[in-house]
C-alpha positions in Angstrom: 52.5 94.6 158.2 53.5 92.3 155.4 57.1 91.0 155.1 58.5 89.5 151.9 61.6 88.1 153.6 61.3 85.6 156.5 64.2 87.3 158.3 62.3 90.6 158.3 59.2 88.8 159.5 61.2 87.2 162.3 62.4 90.6 163.4 58.9 91.9 163.8 57.8 89.1 166.1 57.8 89.2 169.9 60.2 86.6 171.5 57.3 84.2 172.3 53.8 83.6 171.0 52.2 81.2 168.6 51.8 81.7 164.9 49.1 80.7 162.5 49.9 79.0 159.1 47.4 79.3 156.3 47.0 77.2 153.1 44.7 79.4 151.0 42.6 77.5 148.5 39.8 78.6 146.3 37.2 76.8 148.4 38.8 76.5 151.8 41.5 77.9 154.0 43.5 75.4 155.9 44.6 76.7 159.3 47.4 75.4 161.5 48.8 76.9 164.7 52.1 76.6 166.6 52.8 76.5 170.3 54.0 79.7 172.0 57.7 78.7 171.7 57.2 78.1 168.0 58.5 74.6 168.0 55.6 72.5 166.6 52.9 73.2 164.0 49.6 71.5 164.5 46.7 71.4 162.0 43.7 73.1 163.5 40.8 73.6 161.2 39.4 74.4 157.8 37.5 77.6 157.0 35.0 77.2 154.2 35.5 80.2 151.9 32.5 82.5 151.4 33.6 86.0 150.9 36.7 87.8 152.2 35.1 89.7 155.1 33.5 86.6 156.5 36.7 84.5 156.0 38.8 87.2 157.7 36.3 87.4 160.6 36.6 83.6 161.1 40.4 83.8 160.9 40.7 86.8 163.3 38.5 85.0 165.9 41.0 82.1 165.8 43.9 84.5 166.2 42.3 86.3 169.1 41.1 83.2 170.9 44.6 81.6 170.7 46.6 84.8 171.3 48.6 84.4 168.2 51.3 86.9 167.3 51.9 86.4 163.6 50.7 84.8 160.4 52.4 82.7 157.7 50.7 82.4 154.4 51.7 79.6 152.0 52.8 81.2 148.8 52.0 78.9 145.8 54.9 79.4 143.5 55.2 77.5 140.2 57.8 74.7 140.1 60.3 77.1 138.3 59.9 79.6 141.2 57.8 82.1 139.2 54.5 83.4 140.6 51.2 82.8 138.8 47.6 83.9 139.5 47.3 81.9 142.7 50.4 83.6 144.2 48.9 87.0 143.2 45.6 86.0 144.9 47.5 85.1 148.1 49.3 88.4 148.1 46.0 90.2 147.6 44.5 88.3 150.5 47.5 89.3 152.7 47.1 93.0 151.7 43.4 92.9 152.5 44.0 91.1 155.8 46.8 93.6 156.8 44.1 96.3 156.8 42.2 94.4 159.5 45.1 93.4 161.8 48.5 94.8 163.0 50.0 91.3 163.2 53.1 90.6 161.1 52.3 88.6 158.0 54.9 86.6 156.2 55.0 84.2 153.3 56.4 80.7 153.0 57.0 78.8 149.7 54.4 76.1 149.7 55.5 74.1 146.7 54.7 70.4 147.3 53.1 71.0 150.8 49.8 69.5 149.6 51.7 66.5 148.1 53.6 66.0 151.4 50.3 66.2 153.3 48.6 63.8 151.0 51.5 61.3 151.3 51.4 61.6 155.1 47.7 60.9 155.2 48.0 58.0 152.9 50.8 56.5 155.1 48.5 56.9 158.1 45.9 54.9 156.1 43.4 57.7 156.3 40.2 57.1 154.3 39.6 59.1 151.1 36.7 60.9 152.7 38.7 61.9 155.8 41.7 63.0 153.6 39.4 65.3 151.7 38.2 66.8 155.0 41.6 67.4 156.5 44.1 67.8 153.6 44.1 71.7 153.7 44.8 71.9 157.5 47.5 69.3 157.2 49.0 71.2 154.3 48.9 74.4 156.5 50.7 72.4 159.1 53.5 71.6 156.7 53.7 75.2 155.6 53.9 76.5 159.1 56.4 73.9 160.2 58.7 74.8 157.4 58.6 78.4 158.4 59.1 77.5 162.1 62.2 75.5 161.3 63.6 78.4 159.3 62.8 80.9 162.1 64.6 78.7 164.6 67.6 78.6 162.4 67.5 82.5 162.1 67.1 82.8 165.9 
């Protein structure tokens, strides 16, 4: 089930259980997960995009193996708040994924998440090559942490 508002998403979640956060790119999907109490988001991995069915299969394996109870997708809005082609693509991904799982799916405004992730990696003196390898999962962590903080406030 897809929820537009984070408060509605919160209402569909069980009291405990981890969430996955996704940073959908054209070539990769950054994946982050939270602990069961939904306090901390941790970057987990990057899925190399091939085609939707294979990407979804990889993602659903992660969800099943970790016993996750919901998904947050980063919604790439334009700086003025409008939605462009990337946001439409993210919404289409959510619709297709909702046909394969009953887990609640929510969106989180991801504006500047990649910028924040890049800055954090630079501050940690991460090499350019390593940054390229992990930037998407770190961005997914920022997306998920933002949603977790909001969910805690709603709770």
